[in-house]
C-alpha positions as CSV (number, residue, x, y, z in Angstrom):
1,M,7.9,40.7,-14.1
2,H,6.2,42.1,-17.2
3,G,6.7,40.0,-20.4
4,L,8.2,37.0,-18.5
5,G,7.2,33.6,-20.0
6,L,7.0,30.3,-18.1
7,H,6.4,26.9,-19.7
8,T,4.8,24.3,-17.5
9,N,4.0,21.2,-19.5
10,K,1.6,22.4,-22.2
11,I,0.7,25.7,-20.6
12,K,2.5,29.0,-21.3
13,V,2.0,31.8,-18.7
14,K,2.8,35.5,-19.2
15,N,2.5,38.5,-17.0
16,I,2.5,36.4,-13.8
17,P,1.3,38.3,-10.7
18,L,3.7,38.4,-7.8
19,L,1.6,36.2,-5.6
20,V,1.2,33.5,-8.3
21,W,4.9,33.7,-9.1
22,L,5.9,33.2,-5.4
23,T,3.6,30.2,-5.3
24,L,5.2,28.6,-8.3
25,I,8.7,29.2,-6.9
26,Y,7.6,27.6,-3.6
27,V,6.1,24.5,-5.2
28,H,8.8,24.0,-7.9
29,F,12.5,24.7,-7.6
30,V,13.8,26.5,-10.7
31,A,17.5,27.0,-11.4
32,P,18.5,30.7,-11.5
33,G,18.5,32.2,-15.0
34,I,16.6,29.5,-16.7
35,L,13.5,31.6,-17.1
36,N,15.4,34.1,-19.2
37,N,15.8,31.5,-21.9
38,K,12.7,31.5,-24.1
39,N,13.6,28.1,-25.6
40,F,13.9,25.9,-22.5
41,A,11.9,22.7,-22.3
42,P,8.7,22.4,-20.4
43,L,9.2,21.9,-16.6
44,P,7.9,18.5,-15.4
45,T,5.5,19.3,-12.5
46,S,6.5,16.3,-10.4
47,F,10.2,16.1,-10.8
48,W,11.0,19.3,-8.9
49,A,8.1,19.0,-6.4
50,L,9.3,20.0,-3.0
51,H,6.5,18.0,-1.3
52,P,5.9,14.8,-3.2
53,Y,2.9,12.8,-2.0
54,E,2.6,15.1,1.0
55,D,-0.9,13.7,1.8
56,A,0.5,10.2,2.2
57,F,1.6,9.5,5.8
58,W,4.6,7.3,5.3
59,N,6.0,9.4,2.5
60,R,5.6,12.5,4.7
61,V,7.4,11.1,7.7
62,Q,10.2,9.6,5.7
63,L,10.7,12.8,3.6
64,A,11.1,14.8,6.9
65,H,13.8,12.4,8.0
66,D,15.6,12.1,4.7
67,R,16.0,15.9,4.5
68,Y,18.1,15.8,7.7
69,F,20.5,13.5,6.0
70,N,20.7,15.1,2.6
71,P,24.5,15.5,1.9
72,I,23.8,18.7,-0.2
73,L,21.6,20.4,2.3
74,H,23.4,19.4,5.5
75,P,26.9,18.0,4.6
76,K,28.5,18.4,8.1
77,Y,25.4,17.4,10.0
78,T,24.9,14.3,7.9
79,K,28.4,13.0,8.5
80,R,28.1,13.6,12.2
81,A,24.7,12.0,12.6
82,M,25.6,8.9,10.5
83,N,28.4,8.2,12.9
84,N,26.1,8.5,15.9
85,S,23.4,5.8,16.0
86,T,21.7,7.3,19.0
87,L,21.3,10.6,17.3
88,Y,20.2,8.8,14.1
89,E,17.4,7.0,15.9
90,S,16.3,9.9,18.1
91,L,15.9,12.0,14.9
92,L,13.7,9.3,13.4
93,K,11.4,9.5,16.4
94,Q,11.5,13.3,16.5
95,N,10.5,13.6,12.8
96,F,7.7,11.1,13.3
97,S,6.4,13.2,16.2
98,D,6.6,16.5,14.3
99,V,4.7,15.1,11.3
100,T,2.0,13.3,13.3
101,N,1.2,16.5,15.2
102,L,0.2,18.2,11.9
103,T,-3.5,19.0,11.7
104,S,-3.7,17.5,8.2
105,I,-2.1,14.3,9.3
106,R,-4.4,13.9,12.3
107,R,-7.4,14.6,10.1
108,N,-6.5,11.7,7.8
109,F,-5.5,9.3,10.5
110,D,-9.1,8.4,11.4
111,K,-9.7,7.5,7.8
112,L,-7.1,4.7,7.9
113,P,-8.3,1.0,8.4
114,Q,-8.0,-0.1,12.1
115,Q,-5.1,-2.4,11.4
116,M,-3.2,0.5,9.8
117,Q,-4.0,2.8,12.7
118,D,-2.7,0.2,15.1
119,F,0.5,0.0,13.1
120,V,1.0,3.7,12.9
121,R,0.6,4.1,16.7
122,H,3.6,1.9,17.3
123,M,5.7,2.2,14.1
124,Q,8.3,4.4,15.8
125,R,9.1,1.8,18.5
126,R,11.8,-0.8,18.1
127,D,13.1,-1.4,21.6
128,Y,11.2,-4.6,22.4
129,P,12.8,-6.9,25.0
130,T,13.8,-10.5,24.1
131,L,11.8,-13.2,25.8
132,L,13.5,-16.3,24.6
133,R,17.0,-16.8,23.1
134,P,18.3,-19.8,21.1
135,D,20.8,-22.3,22.5
136,G,24.4,-21.4,21.6
137,V,25.6,-18.0,20.5
138,C,24.0,-17.9,17.1
139,G,21.1,-20.4,16.8
140,A,20.8,-24.2,17.1
141,G,23.5,-26.3,15.6
142,A,26.7,-24.7,17.0
143,K,28.1,-27.8,18.7
144,D,31.6,-28.9,17.5
145,E,31.8,-26.1,15.0
146,K,35.4,-25.6,13.8
147,E,34.8,-23.2,10.9
148,P,32.6,-20.2,10.4
149,T,28.9,-21.0,9.8
150,L,28.0,-21.1,6.2
151,L,24.3,-20.7,6.5
152,L,21.9,-19.5,9.2
153,L,18.2,-20.5,8.6
154,A,16.1,-17.7,10.0
155,I,12.4,-18.7,9.8
156,K,9.5,-16.4,10.6
157,T,6.8,-18.3,12.5
158,T,4.2,-17.8,15.3
159,E,3.7,-19.5,18.7
160,L,0.8,-21.7,17.5
161,N,2.6,-23.0,14.4
162,F,4.4,-25.9,16.2
163,K,3.6,-28.4,13.4
164,N,5.3,-26.2,10.8
165,R,8.4,-25.8,13.0
166,Q,8.6,-29.5,13.7
167,A,8.3,-30.4,10.0
168,I,11.1,-28.0,9.2
169,R,13.3,-29.5,12.0
170,R,12.8,-33.0,10.6
171,T,13.3,-32.0,6.9
172,W,15.1,-29.1,5.2
173,G,15.9,-27.2,8.4
174,Q,18.1,-29.9,10.0
175,V,21.3,-28.6,11.5
176,G,24.6,-30.4,11.7
177,W,24.0,-32.4,8.5
178,V,27.1,-30.7,7.1
179,A,29.2,-30.9,10.3
180,G,27.6,-27.9,12.0
181,Y,27.8,-25.5,9.1
182,V,24.0,-24.9,9.0
183,R,22.3,-23.3,12.0
184,R,18.6,-22.6,12.6
185,V,16.6,-20.1,14.5
186,F,12.8,-19.4,14.5
187,L,11.7,-15.7,14.8
188,L,8.5,-15.0,16.9
189,G,6.6,-12.3,18.6
190,K,3.9,-12.8,21.2
191,E,0.6,-14.4,20.4
192,S,-2.5,-12.2,20.9
193,H,-4.8,-14.3,23.0
194,E,-8.5,-13.4,23.2
195,E,-9.1,-16.2,25.7
196,P,-7.2,-15.7,29.0
197,S,-7.0,-19.4,29.6
198,V,-5.0,-19.9,26.4
199,D,-1.3,-19.4,27.0
200,S,1.3,-21.0,24.8
201,S,4.3,-19.3,26.3
202,K,5.1,-22.1,28.7
203,L,4.9,-24.7,25.9
204,L,7.2,-22.5,23.8
205,Q,9.6,-22.3,26.7
206,L,9.7,-26.1,26.9
207,E,10.1,-26.3,23.1
208,N,13.1,-24.0,23.3
209,D,14.6,-25.9,26.2
210,H,14.5,-29.0,24.0
211,Y,15.5,-27.7,20.6
212,G,17.3,-24.4,21.5
213,D,16.2,-22.6,18.3
214,I,13.6,-20.0,19.4
215,L,14.2,-16.2,19.3
216,Q,11.2,-14.4,20.6
217,W,10.5,-10.7,21.3
218,N,7.8,-9.1,23.4
219,F,5.6,-7.6,20.7
220,T,2.2,-8.7,19.3
221,D,2.7,-11.1,16.4
222,T,0.6,-9.6,13.5
223,F,1.1,-9.6,9.8
224,F,2.1,-5.9,9.8
225,N,4.6,-6.6,12.6
226,L,6.6,-9.0,10.4
227,T,8.9,-6.0,9.6
228,L,9.8,-5.8,13.3
229,K,11.2,-9.4,13.0
230,D,13.6,-8.1,10.3
231,V,14.9,-5.1,12.2
232,L,15.2,-7.0,15.5
233,F,16.8,-10.0,13.9
234,W,19.4,-7.8,12.2
235,S,20.2,-6.3,15.5
236,W,20.6,-9.7,17.2
237,F,22.5,-11.1,14.3
238,S,25.0,-8.1,14.4
239,D,25.6,-8.7,18.1
240,F,25.9,-12.5,18.2
241,C,26.5,-14.0,14.7
242,G,29.8,-12.4,13.8
243,Q,31.3,-14.6,11.1
244,T,28.2,-16.2,9.6
245,R,28.5,-16.2,5.8
246,F,24.9,-16.3,4.7
247,I,21.3,-16.0,6.0
248,F,18.3,-17.6,4.6
249,K,15.2,-15.8,5.8
250,G,11.9,-17.4,5.0
251,D,8.4,-18.3,6.1
252,D,7.4,-21.5,7.9
253,D,5.3,-22.8,5.0
254,I,8.0,-23.2,2.4
255,F,10.2,-26.1,1.2
256,V,13.9,-25.5,0.7
257,N,16.2,-27.8,-1.2
258,T,19.0,-27.3,1.4
259,P,21.6,-29.4,-0.5
260,N,21.2,-27.3,-3.6
261,M,21.2,-24.1,-1.4
262,V,24.5,-25.1,0.3
263,T,26.1,-26.0,-3.0
264,Y,25.0,-22.8,-4.6
265,L,26.3,-20.6,-1.7
266,Q,29.6,-22.4,-1.6
267,H,30.1,-21.7,-5.3
268,Q,29.4,-18.0,-4.6
269,L,32.3,-17.9,-2.2
270,M,34.6,-19.4,-4.8
271,K,33.9,-16.7,-7.4
272,P,36.6,-14.1,-8.2
273,R,36.5,-11.0,-5.9
274,A,33.9,-12.8,-3.8
275,H,35.3,-11.0,-0.7
276,K,34.3,-7.7,-2.2
277,T,30.9,-8.6,-3.7
278,M,29.6,-10.3,-0.6
279,K,28.7,-7.0,1.1
280,D,26.0,-6.5,-1.6
281,F,24.8,-10.1,-2.0
282,M,21.1,-10.8,-2.0
283,V,19.2,-13.3,-4.2
284,G,15.6,-14.3,-4.5
285,D,12.4,-13.9,-6.5
286,V,12.8,-10.2,-7.3
287,I,9.7,-8.2,-7.9
288,R,10.2,-4.8,-9.7
289,E,8.0,-1.7,-10.1
290,A,5.2,-3.2,-8.0
291,M,2.2,-1.1,-7.1
292,P,0.8,-1.0,-3.6
293,N,-2.2,-3.3,-3.2
294,R,-5.4,-1.1,-3.1
295,V,-7.9,-3.9,-2.6
296,S,-9.4,-3.1,0.8
297,D,-10.1,-6.7,1.9
298,S,-6.6,-7.9,1.1
299,K,-4.1,-8.5,3.9
300,Y,-1.6,-6.6,1.8
301,F,-3.9,-3.5,1.5
302,I,-2.0,-0.2,1.7
303,P,-4.3,2.8,1.3
304,D,-3.0,5.8,-0.7
305,A,-3.5,7.9,2.5
306,F,-0.6,5.9,4.0
307,Y,1.7,5.4,1.0
308,R,1.9,6.6,-2.6
309,G,4.3,5.7,-5.4
310,L,5.8,2.4,-6.7
311,Y,7.6,0.0,-4.4
312,P,11.4,-0.4,-4.9
313,A,12.7,-3.6,-6.3
314,Y,12.5,-6.3,-3.5
315,A,12.9,-10.0,-3.1
316,G,9.6,-11.9,-2.3
317,G,9.4,-12.5,1.5
318,G,8.6,-16.2,1.1
319,G,12.3,-16.8,1.1
320,V,15.5,-14.8,0.3
321,V,19.2,-15.3,0.8
322,Y,21.7,-12.6,1.7
323,S,25.2,-12.4,3.1
324,G,26.0,-11.8,6.7
325,L,27.9,-8.7,5.7
326,L,24.8,-7.3,4.1
327,A,22.7,-8.1,7.2
328,K,25.0,-5.8,9.2
329,R,24.7,-3.0,6.7
330,L,20.9,-3.5,6.6
331,H,20.9,-3.2,10.4
332,S,22.7,0.1,10.2
333,V,20.7,1.7,7.4
334,S,17.3,0.6,8.8
335,K,17.8,3.0,11.7
336,G,17.0,5.8,9.2
337,V,14.1,4.2,7.5
338,H,10.6,4.3,9.1
339,L,9.0,0.9,9.5
340,F,6.7,-0.2,6.7
341,P,3.9,-2.7,7.2
342,I,5.0,-5.1,4.4
343,D,8.2,-6.7,5.5
344,D,9.8,-7.6,2.1
345,V,9.0,-4.2,0.7
346,Y,10.7,-2.6,3.8
347,V,13.8,-4.7,3.0
348,G,13.7,-3.3,-0.5
349,M,13.5,0.2,0.9
350,C,16.6,-0.4,3.0
351,M,18.4,-1.9,0.0
352,M,17.5,1.1,-2.1
353,R,19.2,3.4,0.4
354,L,22.3,1.2,0.2
355,K,22.1,1.6,-3.6
356,I,21.8,-2.2,-4.0
357,T,19.4,-4.1,-6.1
358,P,18.7,-7.8,-5.2
359,V,19.5,-10.3,-7.9
360,H,16.7,-12.5,-9.3
361,H,17.3,-16.3,-9.2
362,P,15.0,-18.6,-11.2
363,G,15.3,-21.3,-8.5
364,F,13.1,-19.3,-6.1
365,F,9.4,-20.2,-6.6
366,T,7.7,-17.9,-4.1
367,F,4.5,-18.0,-6.2
368,D,4.6,-21.8,-6.5
369,L,5.6,-24.1,-9.4
370,P,3.5,-24.4,-12.6
371,Q,0.5,-26.6,-11.8
372,K,1.6,-29.4,-14.1
373,D,5.0,-29.6,-12.2
374,A,3.8,-29.1,-8.7
375,E,2.8,-32.7,-8.2
376,Q,5.9,-34.3,-9.7
377,L,8.7,-35.0,-7.2
378,C,11.4,-34.7,-9.9
379,S,10.3,-31.0,-10.3
380,Y,11.9,-30.3,-6.9
381,H,15.3,-31.7,-7.7
382,N,16.8,-28.5,-9.2
383,I,14.9,-25.7,-7.4
384,L,16.1,-23.8,-4.3
385,L,12.7,-22.9,-2.8
386,V,9.0,-23.2,-3.3
387,H,6.3,-21.5,-1.3
388,R,3.0,-22.7,0.3
389,R,3.7,-26.3,1.4
390,S,2.0,-28.0,4.4
391,P,4.0,-29.9,7.1
392,D,3.0,-33.3,5.5
393,Q,4.1,-32.1,2.1
394,L,7.5,-31.1,3.5
395,V,8.1,-34.6,4.8
396,K,7.2,-36.1,1.5
397,L,9.3,-33.7,-0.5
398,W,12.3,-34.1,1.8
399,A,12.1,-37.9,1.4
400,G,12.2,-37.4,-2.3
401,T,15.2,-35.1,-2.0
402,L,17.1,-37.5,0.1
403,S,16.6,-40.3,-2.5
404,T,18.4,-38.3,-5.1
405,Q,21.3,-36.9,-3.1
406,S,24.5,-38.6,-2.0
407,P,24.2,-40.2,1.4
408,L,27.6,-38.7,2.4
409,I,26.0,-35.3,2.6
410,Y,23.8,-36.3,5.5
411,S,26.4,-38.2,7.5
412,G,27.4,-35.1,9.4
413,K,31.1,-35.7,8.5
414,M,31.4,-33.9,5.2
415,S,33.4,-30.7,4.9
416,L,32.2,-27.8,2.8
417,Q,35.2,-28.0,0.5
418,S,34.1,-31.4,-0.8
419,L,30.5,-30.3,-1.7
């Protein structure tokens, strides 16, 4: 070992003792023979790190799982596991259990905020039973359907937000206004009731009996559990929605210019090679290189003890459109990605593993219109979506949209080809 030189950033080390040398080899992988070259470039200390962000919980559990499916480390095992969804999911749970049993992880767990601790305790579970299902095979609006559904509106809501759902049903979420080519489903968990006398489940049952557009699972409806709605929806969609071309997934406080959306999606299907590009199709308000929110009183707060690093590119969760083909691929790949408490970031993580980047569209205003435009009805004529609108505002904006669109579109007798 005498006389051997090692460059690490700006430090040159000679005469390295054996113990120190073994430590360096353990922390940083070095290609054989490279140290014999006195002119090699400095080694970046983070690029070859074997344990990146090992003190961050999510990074640690995901890294443990990803190593099982590294095609270089385990080529045969990876192929076998990818074709076996049961093995794929069981390994996810096993890796989670192995990491959470580590002393260092248990020590840091108590330092996490209570909301994050609650999330971690249940983040490996996805087998929640369905309480309510929509009318028809794939959401409300399936009557007299003679062609594949163009667009399924999948809207995240909560039990108590009846006014929001009703406003959407009366406005941009109407089904059958293009002869059954638009369907609708609301995605819910269970309300957490502090008062035993408060029970909205019976009212929700009556609501679904009347409208047939409720899809509810038996998990507590919290902000961090919005990710569950994605993975459970993808599973339901893969089982029951077969030929649906597109999904619009959004919140229940947005306004969508549905005529513009339908026209835009129909044009996508007319593009050359559309049958090949649809498997990767996702558009929205794309956010790139975002940092986790470290403000402790924010609902988006993610402590560095839970996750470190930048977020992948993702489409803002207020509203995003993707193909039915991509939904099925997301369902498959999500089985190998541990749940993350921010739903739109989690979708970005799944997209990254599919090697797909969502496409930004300027018609998605998930952070609202400029203030000078927000109060002008004409500002909404050429958009696809705007976030943060009350039920009363939805009714007003929809009336303005109808006044500028051809009445034939709303007759329920128009085919997609004529749009």
